[in-house]
C-alpha positions as CSV (number, residue, x, y, z in Angstrom):
1,X,-8.2,8.0,21.0
2,X,-10.1,8.1,17.4
3,X,-9.5,10.3,14.5
4,X,-13.1,12.2,14.9
5,X,-11.4,12.9,18.2
6,X,-7.6,14.1,17.1
7,X,-8.8,15.7,14.1
8,X,-11.3,18.2,16.7
9,X,-7.6,18.5,19.3
10,X,-6.4,19.4,16.1
11,X,-8.8,22.1,15.3
12,X,-9.3,23.4,18.4
13,X,-5.1,23.7,18.9
14,X,-4.9,25.6,15.6
15,X,-8.1,27.8,16.6
16,X,-6.9,28.6,20.0
17,X,-3.1,29.7,18.0
18,X,-5.1,31.9,15.7
19,X,-6.8,32.9,18.6
20,X,-3.8,34.3,20.4
21,X,-2.7,36.1,17.3
22,X,-5.5,38.2,17.2
23,X,-5.4,39.0,20.8
24,X,-2.0,40.1,21.0
25,X,-1.9,42.2,18.0
26,X,-5.7,43.9,19.3
27,X,-3.8,44.8,22.2
28,X,-1.0,46.5,20.7
29,X,-3.4,48.7,19.0
30,X,-5.4,48.9,21.8
31,X,-2.2,49.6,23.9
32,X,-2.0,52.6,21.0
33,X,-5.5,53.6,20.7
34,X,-5.1,54.1,24.9
35,X,-2.4,55.8,24.9
36,X,-3.1,58.3,22.2
37,X,-6.7,59.4,23.3
38,X,-5.4,59.6,26.8
39,X,-2.2,61.9,25.5
40,X,-5.0,64.1,23.5
41,X,-6.8,64.3,27.1
42,X,-3.8,65.0,29.3
43,X,-3.5,68.3,27.3
44,X,-7.2,69.4,28.4
45,X,-6.7,68.3,31.9
46,X,-3.2,71.0,31.7
47,X,-5.7,73.6,30.4
48,X,-8.0,72.7,33.2
49,X,-5.5,73.2,35.6
50,X,-4.4,76.7,34.8
51,X,-8.3,78.1,34.4
52,X,-10.0,76.8,36.7
53,X,-8.5,78.9,40.4
54,X,-10.4,81.9,38.5
55,X,-13.9,80.2,38.5
56,X,-13.8,76.4,39.4
57,X,-17.8,75.9,39.9
58,X,-18.1,76.4,36.4
59,X,-16.1,73.6,35.6
60,X,-17.3,71.0,38.2
61,X,-20.3,72.0,36.4
62,X,-18.5,70.0,32.5
63,X,-18.1,66.8,34.6
64,X,-19.7,64.0,33.1
65,X,-19.5,65.9,30.1
66,X,-15.8,65.4,28.9
67,X,-14.4,62.1,28.3
68,X,-11.4,60.8,29.6
69,X,-10.9,63.5,32.7
70,X,-12.8,62.9,35.4
71,X,-12.9,65.9,38.2
72,X,-14.6,66.7,41.2
73,X,-14.3,69.7,44.0
74,X,-13.8,68.7,47.8
75,X,-14.2,71.1,50.7
76,X,-11.9,71.1,53.4
77,X,-11.9,68.1,55.0
78,X,-14.3,65.7,52.9
79,X,-12.4,62.4,51.8
80,X,-11.7,62.4,47.3
81,X,-13.9,59.6,45.5
82,X,-11.4,60.7,42.8
83,X,-8.2,59.3,45.0
84,X,-10.1,56.0,45.6
85,X,-11.2,55.5,41.5
86,X,-7.3,55.2,40.5
87,X,-7.5,51.8,41.6
88,X,-8.0,49.8,37.8
89,X,-7.9,46.5,36.8
90,X,-5.3,44.7,34.9
91,X,-6.6,45.3,31.5
92,X,-6.5,49.0,32.3
93,X,-3.1,48.2,34.0
94,X,-2.0,46.2,30.3
95,X,-2.9,49.0,28.3
96,X,-2.4,52.0,30.3
97,X,0.0,50.9,32.8
98,X,1.6,54.6,34.1
99,X,-0.4,55.7,36.9
100,X,-2.6,58.9,35.6
101,X,-1.4,62.3,37.0
102,X,-3.9,63.6,39.9
103,X,-3.4,67.6,39.2
104,X,-5.0,69.0,43.0
105,X,-6.1,72.2,43.3
106,X,-6.0,74.8,45.9
107,X,-8.5,77.1,45.9
108,X,-9.1,80.6,47.9
109,X,-12.2,79.5,50.2
110,X,-10.2,76.5,51.5
111,X,-11.8,73.8,48.6
112,X,-9.9,71.7,47.3
113,X,-10.2,70.7,42.9
114,X,-9.3,67.3,41.8
115,X,-8.3,66.6,38.2
116,X,-7.3,63.1,36.2
117,X,-6.9,61.8,33.0
118,X,-9.7,58.8,33.0
119,X,-8.3,55.7,30.7
120,X,-12.2,53.7,31.9
121,X,-13.7,54.3,28.3
122,X,-10.8,53.3,25.8
123,X,-10.5,50.2,27.8
124,X,-13.8,49.5,27.8
125,X,-14.2,50.0,24.4
126,X,-10.9,47.1,24.2
127,X,-12.4,44.4,26.2
128,X,-15.6,45.3,24.2
129,X,-13.5,44.3,21.3
130,X,-11.7,41.2,23.1
131,X,-15.4,39.9,23.7
132,X,-17.0,40.4,19.8
133,X,-13.5,38.5,18.8
134,X,-14.1,35.1,21.4
135,X,-17.9,35.5,20.5
136,X,-17.0,35.1,16.6
137,X,-14.0,32.8,17.0
138,X,-16.3,30.3,19.7
139,X,-19.1,30.6,16.5
140,X,-16.5,29.5,14.1
141,X,-14.8,26.7,16.0
142,X,-18.7,25.3,17.0
143,X,-19.6,25.5,13.4
144,X,-16.2,24.1,12.3
145,X,-16.6,21.1,14.6
146,X,-20.0,20.6,14.0
147,X,-19.0,20.1,9.6
148,X,-16.2,18.2,10.6
149,X,-17.8,15.7,12.6
150,X,-21.1,15.6,9.9
151,X,-18.1,15.3,6.8
152,X,-15.7,12.6,8.9
153,X,-18.9,10.7,10.3
154,X,-19.8,9.6,6.2
155,X,-15.8,9.0,5.8
156,X,-16.0,6.7,8.5
157,X,-19.0,4.9,7.7
158,X,-17.4,3.9,4.6
159,X,-14.4,2.9,6.8
160,X,-16.4,0.4,8.7
161,X,-18.2,-1.5,6.1
162,X,-14.5,-1.5,4.3
163,X,-13.7,-3.1,7.4
164,X,-16.6,-5.5,7.7
165,X,-16.0,-6.6,4.5
166,X,-12.8,-7.4,4.7
167,X,-13.8,-9.8,7.7
168,X,-16.0,-10.9,5.3
169,X,-13.1,-12.0,3.0
170,X,-11.1,-12.9,5.9
171,X,-13.4,-15.2,6.7
172,X,-13.4,-16.7,3.1
173,X,-16.4,-14.7,2.0
174,X,-15.0,-13.8,-1.5
175,X,-18.6,-13.0,-3.5
176,X,-19.1,-9.3,-0.7
177,X,-18.7,-6.7,-2.6
178,X,-19.1,-2.7,-1.5
179,X,-21.9,-0.8,-2.3
180,X,-20.9,2.7,-4.9
181,X,-21.2,6.3,-2.6
182,X,-21.6,9.5,-3.2
183,X,-18.5,10.8,-2.6
184,X,-15.2,10.7,-5.3
185,X,-13.0,9.3,-3.1
186,X,-15.0,7.0,-1.5
187,X,-15.9,5.1,-4.5
188,X,-13.1,5.0,-6.0
189,X,-11.9,2.7,-2.4
190,X,-15.1,1.1,-3.4
191,X,-14.4,0.2,-6.8
192,X,-10.9,-0.7,-5.8
193,X,-12.6,-3.2,-4.0
194,X,-14.3,-4.8,-5.5
195,X,-11.8,-5.3,-8.3
196,X,-9.6,-7.0,-5.3
197,X,-12.5,-9.1,-3.9
198,X,-13.3,-9.8,-7.6
199,X,-10.0,-10.7,-8.5
200,X,-9.4,-12.8,-5.1
201,X,-13.0,-15.1,-5.8
202,X,-11.3,-15.8,-9.3
203,X,-7.9,-17.0,-7.9
204,X,-9.5,-18.4,-5.5
205,X,-12.0,-20.0,-8.5
206,X,-8.9,-20.4,-10.4
207,X,-7.0,-22.6,-7.2
208,X,-9.5,-24.4,-6.8
209,X,-10.3,-26.1,-10.5
210,X,-5.9,-26.3,-10.9
211,X,-6.2,-28.4,-7.8
212,X,-8.7,-30.6,-9.1
213,X,-6.6,-30.8,-12.7
214,X,-3.5,-31.6,-10.1
215,X,-5.5,-34.3,-8.3
216,X,-6.8,-35.9,-11.6
217,X,-3.4,-35.7,-12.9
218,X,-2.4,-37.6,-10.3
219,X,-4.7,-40.3,-11.0
220,X,-4.5,-40.4,-14.4
221,X,-0.4,-40.6,-13.5
222,X,-0.5,-43.3,-10.9
223,X,-3.3,-45.3,-13.7
224,X,-0.6,-44.8,-16.3
225,X,1.8,-46.3,-13.9
226,X,-0.2,-49.4,-13.5
227,X,-0.9,-49.8,-16.3
228,X,2.5,-50.2,-17.3
229,X,3.4,-52.0,-15.2
230,X,1.1,-54.3,-15.7
231,X,0.7,-54.5,-20.1
232,X,4.9,-54.4,-20.5
233,X,6.9,-54.4,-17.9
234,X,4.4,-57.7,-16.1
235,X,4.3,-59.1,-19.6
236,X,7.7,-59.1,-19.6
237,X,8.1,-60.7,-15.8
238,X,5.6,-63.5,-17.0
239,X,7.2,-64.4,-20.3
240,X,10.5,-64.7,-18.4
241,X,9.1,-66.8,-16.1
242,X,7.3,-69.2,-18.8
243,X,11.1,-69.3,-20.4
244,X,12.6,-69.8,-17.4
245,X,10.5,-73.1,-16.6
246,X,10.4,-74.1,-20.6
247,X,14.7,-73.8,-19.6
248,X,14.6,-76.9,-16.7
249,X,12.3,-78.7,-18.7
250,X,14.8,-78.4,-21.3
251,X,17.5,-78.7,-20.2
252,X,19.1,-81.3,-21.7
253,X,17.9,-79.8,-25.2
254,X,21.1,-77.3,-25.9
255,X,19.8,-75.3,-28.8
256,X,16.4,-74.9,-27.5
257,X,18.6,-73.3,-24.2
258,X,20.5,-71.0,-26.1
259,X,17.0,-69.7,-28.3
260,X,14.8,-69.2,-24.6
261,X,18.1,-67.4,-23.8
262,X,18.1,-65.6,-26.0
263,X,15.0,-64.8,-26.0
264,X,15.3,-64.1,-22.2
265,X,18.0,-61.8,-23.2
266,X,15.6,-59.7,-25.1
267,X,12.8,-59.4,-22.8
268,X,15.5,-58.7,-20.3
269,X,16.4,-55.7,-22.3
270,X,13.0,-54.4,-23.3
271,X,12.4,-54.5,-19.4
272,X,15.2,-53.3,-18.7
273,X,14.2,-49.8,-21.4
274,X,11.0,-50.3,-20.1
275,X,11.8,-49.3,-16.3
276,X,14.9,-46.6,-17.9
277,X,11.7,-44.7,-19.4
278,X,9.2,-44.4,-16.4
279,X,12.8,-43.8,-14.2
280,X,13.0,-40.7,-16.6
281,X,9.6,-40.1,-16.6
282,X,9.1,-40.1,-12.8
283,X,12.6,-38.7,-11.5
284,X,15.3,-38.3,-14.3
285,X,18.1,-39.4,-12.4
286,X,20.6,-37.0,-15.0
287,X,19.9,-34.3,-13.1
288,X,22.1,-35.5,-10.5
289,X,25.4,-35.6,-12.3
290,X,24.2,-33.6,-15.1
291,X,25.1,-29.8,-15.4
292,X,22.6,-27.4,-17.4
293,X,23.8,-28.0,-21.0
294,X,24.2,-31.3,-21.1
295,X,20.7,-31.9,-18.9
296,X,18.7,-29.9,-21.6
297,X,20.3,-31.5,-24.6
298,X,19.5,-35.1,-23.5
299,X,15.7,-33.5,-23.5
300,X,16.0,-32.1,-26.5
301,X,17.2,-35.1,-28.1
302,X,15.2,-37.1,-26.1
303,X,12.0,-35.4,-27.3
304,X,13.3,-35.0,-31.2
305,X,13.6,-38.8,-31.5
306,X,9.8,-39.5,-29.7
307,X,7.7,-37.0,-31.5
308,X,9.4,-36.8,-35.0
309,X,10.3,-32.8,-35.2
310,X,13.1,-30.5,-35.0
311,X,14.2,-29.7,-32.3
312,X,17.2,-27.1,-32.1
313,X,19.2,-26.1,-28.8
314,X,21.3,-22.8,-29.0
315,X,23.8,-22.6,-26.3
316,X,25.2,-18.5,-26.2
317,X,27.4,-18.5,-23.5
318,X,28.3,-21.0,-20.9
319,X,26.0,-21.5,-18.5
320,X,26.5,-21.6,-14.7
321,X,26.2,-24.7,-12.1
322,X,22.9,-24.3,-11.0
323,X,21.1,-26.9,-8.0
324,X,19.9,-30.3,-8.1
325,X,16.2,-28.7,-6.9
326,X,17.0,-25.6,-9.8
327,X,17.5,-27.9,-12.0
328,X,14.4,-30.3,-11.2
329,X,12.1,-27.1,-12.0
330,X,14.0,-26.1,-14.8
331,X,14.0,-29.6,-16.3
332,X,10.2,-29.6,-15.9
333,X,9.5,-26.8,-17.1
334,X,10.9,-27.4,-20.4
335,X,9.6,-30.2,-20.2
336,X,6.3,-28.9,-20.1
337,X,6.6,-26.4,-22.7
338,X,7.8,-29.3,-25.3
339,X,4.9,-30.9,-24.4
340,X,2.5,-27.8,-25.1
341,X,4.5,-27.6,-28.2
342,X,3.6,-31.4,-29.6
343,X,0.0,-31.1,-28.4
344,X,-1.1,-27.7,-29.1
345,X,1.3,-25.9,-31.9
346,X,1.2,-28.3,-34.5
347,X,4.8,-27.0,-34.8
348,X,7.8,-29.0,-37.3
349,X,10.5,-26.9,-36.0
350,X,11.3,-25.8,-32.2
351,X,14.2,-23.9,-31.2
352,X,15.9,-23.4,-27.8
353,X,18.4,-20.4,-27.2
354,X,19.8,-20.6,-23.5
355,X,21.9,-17.5,-22.4
356,X,24.0,-16.3,-18.8
357,X,24.4,-12.5,-19.0
358,X,24.5,-10.4,-16.4
359,X,23.7,-12.4,-13.0
360,X,20.7,-14.1,-14.8
361,X,19.9,-17.2,-16.8
362,X,17.8,-17.1,-20.3
363,X,15.9,-19.2,-21.8
364,X,14.0,-18.9,-24.6
365,X,12.0,-21.7,-26.6
366,X,10.2,-20.6,-30.0
367,X,8.3,-23.0,-33.0
368,X,7.2,-22.1,-36.3
369,X,3.5,-23.7,-35.4
370,X,0.2,-21.8,-35.7
371,X,0.3,-19.7,-32.7
372,X,-3.0,-19.4,-31.5
373,X,-4.8,-17.3,-28.7
374,X,-5.2,-19.5,-25.5
375,X,-8.2,-17.7,-23.9
376,X,-8.2,-19.7,-21.2
377,X,-4.6,-20.7,-19.3
378,X,-5.0,-25.1,-19.4
379,X,-3.1,-26.9,-16.8
380,X,0.2,-27.1,-19.4
381,X,0.4,-22.6,-18.7
382,X,-0.3,-22.8,-15.4
383,X,2.2,-25.7,-14.4
384,X,5.0,-23.7,-15.9
385,X,3.5,-20.2,-14.4
386,X,4.0,-21.7,-11.1
387,X,7.4,-23.7,-11.6
388,X,9.1,-20.1,-12.7
389,X,7.2,-18.9,-9.3
390,X,8.9,-21.6,-7.4
391,X,12.3,-20.7,-9.3
392,X,11.5,-16.9,-8.4
393,X,11.6,-15.9,-12.1
394,X,9.9,-14.1,-14.6
395,X,8.1,-15.7,-17.1
396,X,7.0,-13.9,-20.6
397,X,4.2,-16.3,-22.7
398,X,3.2,-14.7,-25.8
399,X,1.1,-16.0,-29.0
400,X,2.6,-14.9,-32.2
401,X,-0.4,-15.4,-34.8
402,X,0.9,-17.9,-37.7
403,X,4.2,-17.9,-36.6
404,X,4.2,-20.1,-32.8
405,X,4.5,-19.8,-29.8
406,X,7.7,-17.6,-27.7
407,X,8.3,-18.9,-24.3
408,X,10.7,-16.8,-22.3
409,X,11.9,-17.0,-18.9
410,X,14.6,-15.2,-16.9
411,X,16.0,-16.4,-14.1
412,X,18.1,-14.4,-11.7
413,X,20.7,-15.8,-10.0
414,X,22.7,-15.3,-7.0
415,X,20.8,-12.2,-6.1
416,X,21.1,-10.4,-9.2
417,X,18.4,-7.7,-10.0
418,X,15.4,-8.6,-12.4
419,X,16.0,-5.0,-13.9
420,X,17.8,-6.3,-17.4
421,X,15.5,-8.2,-19.1
422,X,15.0,-8.9,-23.2
423,X,12.2,-9.5,-25.4
């Protein structure tokens, strides 16, 4: 059942309930009015029954002028229409259930004078009131249903537009927008929908840009890896092969063999160092066997040696054990944060605070750089945000003008809630 039909049914049931209550009240009042009028008519009938034997013809002439009283003069052997009229309809029986007493006055000439109460006039008045009440309610119900149909149809048109717009968005057409509507609620709905569509379109554009940047980064990393293998490691391998050939030629010259062996040892050491650096960049093997504190300490020392800036690691409490996946994401997060500091912050000092409190791991990084506000997030900040989302953590990044950047990561562990957050 549609919403319009459902509203029509509810409104009709409401009107039916109101009509039922009004009918009950009206019938109760009509019953009291009928009883009151007929009680007064009974007094008149009793008076006529006492006075009629003295001058019956005079009282018969009053027929048609008396309200709620019927009288009839019947000759001997004739049937009375007044007796047949005592059968009333249901409404009369409802308003005046007791049978009206019939007075028979036997006259001296053999005729019979019949006197009785007649509630029909009062019942017809109650019936007219009931008909008027039903007519008013029927007209009010019709006008109400028409008004509801007119108002609801306007609202349903808005819903139809929203449904079509949602279908378009579901098909990937994020440029769809709703028009403005004269109704305040519809205008607010259209405004919120347009904001949602704009946000989705912006997010899609950012995702496309991020995907393009990640692909470019992947190609750059592959190029750098190939260049490193070719220029550095490849040169060492080629030099080592040349020295080995020289050893084969100069094997009878001990001094030359010793010199070549030393060169080979140096090349092997450089080759091993290059491989370690390359492997560390690709995947830090220390994540498999080091704890969180040792892992972050190693990263801090390596970054400080590589960039020359002072980096301090402050451990405020004992850190819990993390899974390899969590340590990897945390390591990459801090590595990306330090990379951003070295590229953009122009900082000379970096401080890293690590604290485990109330079931959550808290990591705070600050520097004394320029703290310039970034209008559009670059790949580094987006990468940090994605890693925080992967960890189900909360990330807060704040640029403090001329006081550097602060990067805060709140990582709940063991199902703890995210309520206790420090700034």
